N, CA, C and O atoms as a MOPAC input file, in Angstrom:
PM7 MOZYME 1SCF
protein

 N      1.03700 1    -1.32200 1     0.04200 1
 C      0.11900 1     0.03800 1    -0.01300 1
 C      1.02800 1     1.22000 1     0.18300 1
 O      1.93900 1     1.26100 1     1.00900 1
 N      0.65900 1     2.28300 1    -0.75000 1
 C      1.39600 1     3.18000 1    -0.77000 1
 C      0.42400 1     4.62100 1    -0.16400 1
 O     -0.72500 1     4.83300 1    -0.55100 1
 N      1.06100 1     5.38200 1     0.70000 1
 C      0.64700 1     5.92700 1     1.36800 1
 C      1.36900 1     7.39500 1     1.56000 1
 O      2.48000 1     7.37400 1     2.09100 1
 N      0.84800 1     8.61400 1     1.18600 1
 C      1.47800 1     9.82300 1     1.37300 1
 C      0.90900 1    10.65200 1     2.31400 1
 O     -0.31500 1    10.70100 1     2.19000 1
 N      1.35600 1    11.32100 1     3.21100 1
 C      1.14400 1    12.07800 1     4.11200 1
 C      1.74000 1    13.24900 1     4.28600 1
 O      2.93400 1    13.28600 1     4.58200 1
 N      0.97900 1    14.41000 1     4.12300 1
 C      1.71800 1    15.87300 1     4.61900 1
 C      1.53300 1    16.10600 1     5.91900 1
 O      0.59100 1    16.74000 1     6.39400 1
 N      2.55600 1    15.52400 1     6.60400 1
 C      2.78700 1    15.98200 1     8.12700 1
 C      3.60600 1    16.73500 1     8.64900 1
 O      3.86100 1    16.76900 1     9.85300 1
 N      4.34800 1    17.75600 1     7.35700 1
 C      5.43200 1    18.44100 1     7.90800 1
 C      5.12400 1    19.39900 1     8.92700 1
 O      5.98500 1    19.53900 1     9.79500 1
 N      3.85800 1    20.23500 1     9.02800 1
 C      3.63400 1    21.03500 1     9.72000 1
 C      3.62000 1    20.54100 1    11.51300 1
 O      3.99000 1    21.11900 1    12.53500 1
 N      3.00200 1    19.20400 1    11.24200 1
 C      3.10700 1    19.00800 1    12.90500 1
 C      4.66800 1    18.12100 1    13.46400 1
 O      5.03100 1    17.84800 1    14.60900 1
 N      5.39800 1    17.81900 1    12.00100 1
 C      6.63300 1    17.26200 1    12.35400 1
 C      7.38700 1    18.62000 1    12.88100 1
 O      7.96600 1    18.66300 1    13.96700 1
 N      7.30800 1    19.67300 1    12.00900 1
 C      8.07000 1    20.99100 1    12.59000 1
 C      7.86400 1    21.47900 1    13.90500 1
 O      8.79400 1    21.72200 1    14.67300 1
 N      6.44600 1    21.65400 1    14.23000 1
 C      6.05900 1    21.79800 1    15.50800 1
 C      6.60700 1    20.93200 1    16.64800 1
 O      6.96100 1    21.53000 1    17.66400 1
 N      6.69300 1    19.93000 1    16.61700 1
 C      7.25000 1    18.71600 1    17.57000 1
 C      9.06200 1    18.89200 1    17.63000 1
 O      9.72100 1    18.91700 1    18.67000 1
 N      9.57700 1    18.99400 1    16.29300 1
 C     10.85500 1    19.50900 1    16.50100 1
 C     11.30400 1    20.69500 1    16.90400 1
 O     12.51500 1    20.86700 1    17.05000 1
 N     10.49300 1    21.58800 1    17.11900 1
 C     10.85300 1    23.13100 1    17.89600 1
 C     10.86100 1    22.66200 1    19.15600 1
 O     11.64900 1    23.14900 1    19.96600 1
 N      9.88300 1    21.52100 1    19.56100 1
 C     10.03100 1    21.52600 1    21.08100 1
 C     11.25900 1    20.77000 1    21.60700 1
 O     12.01600 1    21.13300 1    22.50700 1
 N     11.31500 1    19.57500 1    20.82400 1
 C     12.91100 1    19.08700 1    21.37300 1
 C     13.39800 1    18.40700 1    20.04300 1
 O     12.62100 1    17.74700 1    19.35300 1
 N     14.54500 1    18.57000 1    19.75700 1
 C     15.22100 1    18.18500 1    18.67800 1
 C     15.17100 1    16.52900 1    18.46600 1
 O     15.53300 1    15.86600 1    19.43800 1
 N     14.79500 1    15.89100 1    17.39800 1
 C     14.43800 1    14.64300 1    17.09600 1
 C     12.94100 1    14.37500 1    17.32300 1
 O     12.37400 1    13.48400 1    16.69100 1
 N     12.39100 1    15.03100 1    18.09300 1
 C     10.78700 1    14.72300 1    18.32200 1
 C     10.00700 1    14.49800 1    17.24100 1
 O      9.21300 1    13.56400 1    17.12500 1
 N     10.28100 1    15.55300 1    16.25400 1
 C      9.63400 1    15.35100 1    14.85800 1
 C      9.53100 1    13.82000 1    14.01700 1
 O      8.62100 1    13.10100 1    13.60500 1
 N     10.90700 1    13.79600 1    14.03000 1
 C     10.77400 1    12.50500 1    13.53100 1
 C     10.34900 1    11.49100 1    14.50000 1
 O      9.89500 1    10.49900 1    13.93000 1
 N     10.34700 1    11.41500 1    15.79500 1
 C      9.72200 1    10.30300 1    16.48100 1
 C      7.98200 1    10.49000 1    16.07800 1
 O      7.31500 1     9.46300 1    15.95100 1
 N      7.50500 1    11.48500 1    15.94300 1
 C      6.38200 1    11.67500 1    15.62200 1
 C      6.06300 1    10.97400 1    14.18500 1
 O      4.94000 1    10.48600 1    14.06100 1
 N      6.70700 1    10.91500 1    13.41100 1
 C      6.43100 1    10.74700 1    12.05000 1
 C      6.54000 1     8.93600 1    12.08400 1
 O      5.78700 1     8.16000 1    11.49700 1
 N      7.74000 1     8.58500 1    12.97800 1
 C      8.22600 1     7.33200 1    13.04400 1
 C      6.63400 1     6.38700 1    13.59100 1
 O      6.24700 1     5.37200 1    13.01100 1
 N      5.79600 1     7.13000 1    15.00500 1
 C      5.02000 1     6.52500 1    15.10000 1
 C      3.64200 1     6.48300 1    14.16600 1
 O      2.89600 1     5.53900 1    13.90500 1
 N      3.60400 1     7.83200 1    13.78000 1
 C      2.46600 1     7.49800 1    12.77200 1
 C      2.79400 1     6.29500 1    11.58400 1
 O      1.80400 1     5.68900 1    11.17500 1
 N      3.58000 1     6.07300 1    11.24700 1
 C      4.13600 1     5.17900 1    10.37900 1
 C      4.04900 1     3.68500 1    10.81000 1
 O      3.80800 1     2.71200 1    10.09500 1
 N      4.29900 1     3.73200 1    12.12700 1
 C      4.03200 1     2.29600 1    12.66000 1
 C      2.63500 1     2.06300 1    12.81900 1
 O      2.17500 1     1.00000 1    12.40200 1
 N      1.92100 1     2.87500 1    13.34200 1
 C      0.39500 1     2.98000 1    13.16400 1
 C     -0.33900 1     2.29400 1    12.10300 1
 O     -1.10800 1     1.34000 1    12.21500 1
 N      0.09000 1     3.05900 1    10.84300 1
 C     -0.21100 1     2.84400 1     9.49600 1
 C      0.17700 1     1.29400 1     9.01800 1
 O     -0.58900 1     0.47600 1     8.50900 1
 N      1.18500 1     1.17800 1     9.24000 1
 C      1.77400 1    -0.59100 1     9.20700 1
 C      0.89300 1    -1.19600 1     9.89600 1
 O      0.15100 1    -1.94000 1     9.25500 1
 N      0.72200 1    -1.11400 1    11.07800 1
 C     -0.11700 1    -2.06400 1    11.99900 1
 C     -1.71500 1    -2.00500 1    11.11500 1
 O     -2.16600 1    -3.05100 1    10.64800 1
 N     -2.30300 1    -0.97400 1    10.99500 1
 C     -3.57800 1    -0.94500 1    10.44300 1
 C     -3.55600 1    -1.74500 1     9.17100 1
 O     -4.46200 1    -2.50200 1     8.82400 1
 N     -2.40000 1    -1.50600 1     8.47600 1
 C     -2.43400 1    -2.27400 1     7.06400 1
 C     -2.43500 1    -3.83400 1     7.41400 1
 O     -3.08100 1    -4.54800 1     6.64800 1
 N     -1.77200 1    -4.44500 1     8.50400 1
 C     -1.32900 1    -5.63300 1     8.60500 1
 C     -2.57000 1    -6.40300 1     9.40400 1
 O     -2.89000 1    -7.55400 1     9.10700 1
 N     -3.32200 1    -5.54000 1    10.59200 1
 C     -4.11200 1    -5.81000 1    11.12100 1
 C     -5.38000 1    -4.89100 1    10.92200 1
 O     -5.40200 1    -4.06700 1    11.83600 1
 N     -6.19700 1    -4.77100 1    10.25800 1
 C     -7.04000 1    -3.69100 1    10.07200 1
 C     -8.27700 1    -3.60900 1    11.15500 1
 O     -8.91800 1    -2.62300 1    11.51900 1
 N     -8.37200 1    -4.79300 1    11.48600 1
 C     -9.91100 1    -4.93100 1    12.43300 1
 C     -9.30100 1    -4.61400 1    13.89300 1
 O     -9.98000 1    -4.61600 1    14.92000 1
 N     -7.87200 1    -4.33000 1    13.83100 1
 C     -7.48500 1    -4.02600 1    15.60200 1
 C     -7.67800 1    -2.66100 1    15.74900 1
 O     -7.03000 1    -2.29500 1    16.73000 1
 N     -8.27500 1    -1.72600 1    15.22500 1
 C     -8.58600 1    -0.44100 1    15.83700 1
 C     -9.90900 1    -0.73100 1    16.84600 1
 O    -10.49000 1    -1.81600 1    16.84700 1
 N    -10.31800 1     0.47600 1    17.75900 1
 C    -11.44000 1     0.62600 1    18.46900 1
 C    -12.60300 1     0.72400 1    17.39100 1
 O    -12.36100 1     1.34200 1    16.35400 1
 N    -13.82900 1     0.15900 1    17.57500 1
 C    -14.95200 1     0.41800 1    16.56900 1
 C    -15.49600 1     1.57900 1    16.87400 1
 O    -15.87200 1     1.63300 1    18.04500 1
 N    -15.69100 1     2.62300 1    16.18200 1
 C    -16.17200 1     3.62800 1    16.65100 1
 C    -17.63000 1     3.58700 1    15.99400 1
 O    -18.55000 1     3.69800 1    16.80400 1
 N    -17.97800 1     3.44500 1    14.66000 1
 C    -19.08700 1     3.30000 1    14.24800 1
 C    -19.46300 1     1.77700 1    13.67900 1
 O    -18.80700 1     0.81400 1    14.07700 1
 N    -20.41500 1     1.63300 1    12.84800 1
 C    -20.32800 1     0.19300 1    12.08700 1
 C    -19.25300 1    -0.15100 1    11.41800 1
 O    -18.68900 1    -1.24400 1    11.36700 1
 N    -18.87800 1     1.34600 1    10.65400 1
 C    -17.71300 1     1.05700 1     9.59900 1
 C    -16.48800 1     1.57400 1     9.73300 1
 O    -15.55300 1     1.30000 1     8.98000 1
 N    -16.42000 1     2.46100 1    10.83500 1
 C    -15.13100 1     3.21000 1    11.35700 1
 C    -14.49100 1     2.54500 1    12.32700 1
 O    -15.00700 1     1.69400 1    13.05100 1
 N    -13.10000 1     3.00300 1    12.36900 1
 C    -12.33000 1     2.39200 1    13.62900 1
 C    -11.28000 1     3.35300 1    13.64400 1
 O    -10.85200 1     3.90000 1    12.62700 1
 N    -10.69900 1     3.64000 1    15.27000 1
 C     -9.87500 1     4.51500 1    15.75700 1
 C     -8.68000 1     3.73400 1    16.32800 1
 O     -8.77600 1     2.73800 1    17.04400 1
 N     -7.47000 1     4.35300 1    15.89100 1
 C     -6.15300 1     3.41900 1    16.38400 1
 C     -5.43700 1     4.79700 1    17.11100 1
 O     -5.20100 1     5.76300 1    16.38500 1
 N     -5.12900 1     4.84800 1    18.44300 1
 C     -4.43300 1     5.81700 1    18.94200 1
 C     -2.96800 1     5.54700 1    18.84700 1
 O     -2.49600 1     4.43600 1    19.08900 1
 N     -2.12000 1     6.78200 1    18.42200 1
 C     -0.57800 1     6.97100 1    18.01100 1
 C     -0.01800 1     7.17600 1    19.65300 1
 O     -0.48800 1     7.94700 1    20.49000 1
 N      1.19000 1     6.18400 1    19.82000 1
 C      1.72400 1     6.01900 1    21.01200 1
 C      2.41100 1     7.43100 1    21.25100 1
 O      2.69000 1     8.15900 1    20.29800 1
 N      2.62800 1     7.72600 1    22.35600 1
 C      3.52500 1     8.93600 1    22.74400 1
 C      3.01400 1    10.28400 1    22.23000 1
 O      3.65900 1    11.31600 1    22.41700 1
 N      1.66000 1    10.25400 1    21.47500 1
 C      1.57900 1    11.67700 1    21.17000 1
 C     -0.02700 1    11.80400 1    21.30500 1
 O     -0.66000 1    10.76900 1    21.51100 1
 N     -0.61900 1    12.87700 1    21.21000 1
 C     -2.04100 1    12.87400 1    21.44300 1
 C     -2.60500 1    12.91700 1    19.97500 1
 O     -3.03700 1    13.96400 1    19.49300 1
 N     -2.57800 1    11.75900 1    19.31100 1
 C     -3.30900 1    11.91700 1    18.13800 1
 C     -3.97600 1    10.52000 1    17.98500 1
 O     -3.57600 1     9.59400 1    18.69200 1
 N     -4.86000 1    10.35800 1    17.19100 1
 C     -5.70900 1     9.00300 1    16.78500 1
 C     -5.78500 1     8.97500 1    15.41400 1
 O     -5.88200 1    10.08700 1    14.89500 1
 N     -5.76500 1     7.82400 1    14.51700 1
 C     -6.30200 1     7.99300 1    13.04100 1
 C     -7.56300 1     7.11700 1    13.05200 1
 O     -7.79700 1     6.00000 1    13.51200 1
 N     -8.33200 1     8.07200 1    12.34400 1
 C     -9.67800 1     7.46100 1    12.27200 1
 C     -9.69100 1     6.80700 1    10.68000 1
 O     -9.29500 1     7.49600 1     9.74000 1
 N    -10.14800 1     5.51600 1    10.49700 1
 C    -10.45100 1     4.89900 1     9.68600 1
 C    -11.43800 1     3.94500 1     9.14900 1
 O    -12.24000 1     3.48900 1     9.96300 1
 N    -11.53400 1     3.50300 1     7.72400 1
 C    -12.54700 1     2.40400 1     7.95100 1
 C    -12.06000 1     1.12000 1     7.07900 1
 O    -10.97700 1     1.19800 1     6.49700 1
 N    -12.68600 1     0.18100 1     7.00200 1
 C    -12.12800 1    -1.02200 1     6.42000 1
 C    -13.28000 1    -1.68800 1     5.62200 1
 O    -14.37200 1    -1.88200 1     6.15800 1
 N    -13.00600 1    -2.06400 1     4.22800 1
 C    -14.19100 1    -2.30100 1     3.56200 1
 C    -13.29200 1    -3.30900 1     2.36000 1
 O    -12.31900 1    -2.92500 1     1.71200 1
 N    -13.89100 1    -4.57300 1     2.30300 1
 C    -13.10300 1    -5.48400 1     1.67600 1
 C    -11.51100 1    -5.14400 1     1.71100 1
 O    -11.02600 1    -5.04400 1     2.83800 1
 N    -10.93400 1    -5.02000 1     0.96500 1
 C     -9.73200 1    -5.10800 1     1.11400 1
 C     -9.23200 1    -3.51000 1     0.87900 1
 O     -8.12200 1    -3.26200 1     0.40900 1
 N     -9.94600 1    -2.73100 1     1.16700 1
 C     -9.54000 1    -0.94300 1     1.19400 1
 C     -9.62400 1    -0.42600 1     2.36200 1
 O    -10.72200 1    -0.30100 1     2.90200 1
 N     -8.55700 1    -0.06400 1     2.91300 1
 C     -8.58500 1     0.81100 1     4.13100 1
 C     -8.43300 1     2.26800 1     4.09000 1
 O     -7.33100 1     2.73700 1     3.80300 1
 N     -9.45000 1     3.04700 1     4.35200 1
 C     -9.13300 1     4.37900 1     3.95000 1
 C     -9.16100 1     5.02800 1     5.35300 1
 O     -9.83700 1     4.76400 1     6.34700 1
 N     -8.01200 1     6.16100 1     5.06900 1
 C     -7.93200 1     6.79400 1     6.52700 1
 C     -8.75700 1     8.03500 1     6.32900 1
 O     -8.56900 1     8.70500 1     5.31300 1
 N     -9.69500 1     8.41200 1     7.25900 1
 C    -10.47300 1     9.84100 1     7.25400 1
 C     -9.71300 1    10.82700 1     7.84900 1
 O     -9.72300 1    11.93800 1     7.31700 1
 N     -9.10400 1    10.66200 1     8.77000 1
 C     -8.51000 1    11.85500 1    10.09400 1
 C     -7.22800 1    11.26100 1    10.37400 1
 O     -7.00500 1    10.05100 1    10.40300 1
 N     -6.27900 1    12.32000 1    10.60800 1
 C     -5.33300 1    12.39800 1    11.91000 1
 C     -5.75300 1    13.28200 1    12.87400 1
 O     -5.55400 1    14.49200 1    12.77000 1
 N     -6.29400 1    12.79600 1    13.76400 1
 C     -7.35900 1    13.48700 1    14.90000 1
 C     -5.85600 1    14.00500 1    15.98300 1
 O     -4.97100 1    13.24400 1    16.37300 1
 N     -5.95500 1    15.34700 1    16.22900 1
 C     -5.27700 1    15.76600 1    17.50300 1
 C     -6.37600 1    15.56700 1    18.71500 1
 O     -7.37800 1    16.28200 1    18.70700 1
 N     -6.23000 1    14.83600 1    19.49600 1
 C     -7.02800 1    14.18200 1    20.57300 1
 C     -6.96900 1    15.70500 1    21.68700 1
 O     -7.75900 1    15.50400 1    22.60900 1
 N     -6.56400 1    16.51900 1    21.77300 1
 C     -6.14500 1    17.51900 1    22.59700 1
 C     -7.12700 1    18.89100 1    22.12800 1
 O     -7.55800 1    19.74800 1    22.90000 1
 N     -7.32000 1    18.82900 1    20.77300 1
 C     -8.21700 1    19.93100 1    20.20600 1
 C     -9.55400 1    19.50900 1    20.12800 1
 O    -10.33400 1    20.42400 1    19.85900 1
 N    -10.01000 1    18.49400 1    20.26800 1
 C    -11.51200 1    18.50200 1    20.00200 1
 C    -11.71900 1    16.98000 1    20.77000 1
 O    -11.44100 1    15.92300 1    20.20500 1
 N    -12.31100 1    17.07800 1    22.29600 1
 C    -12.28400 1    16.19500 1    22.79300 1
 C    -13.52500 1    15.45300 1    22.40800 1
 O    -14.46900 1    16.10800 1    21.96800 1
 N    -13.63800 1    13.94100 1    22.54600 1
 C    -14.89900 1    13.24100 1    22.04700 1
 C    -14.62600 1    12.92800 1    20.46900 1
 O    -15.31300 1    12.10000 1    19.87100 1
 N    -13.69400 1    13.56800 1    19.91400 1
 C    -13.56600 1    13.19700 1    18.33200 1
 C    -13.75600 1    11.84100 1    18.09100 1
 O    -13.69100 1    11.40200 1    16.94300 1

């Protein structure tokens, strides 16, 4: 699966906080996406067709759906900005 993520804004934010943290952020996002690809039903079921997987060490969740062999990413959610998202 090919995934293109434009996450430079968040990476830059974390990199300004601590050198290397931006790369850690991208690494954690990539780990979650790899896990979703390998085990798509592992995320917490939110609705009948949507699931959420939390990103370790960062306040983000990935909202996605699984239909047949297609995983669709809906959002990279900042869980501190919109509680209950």
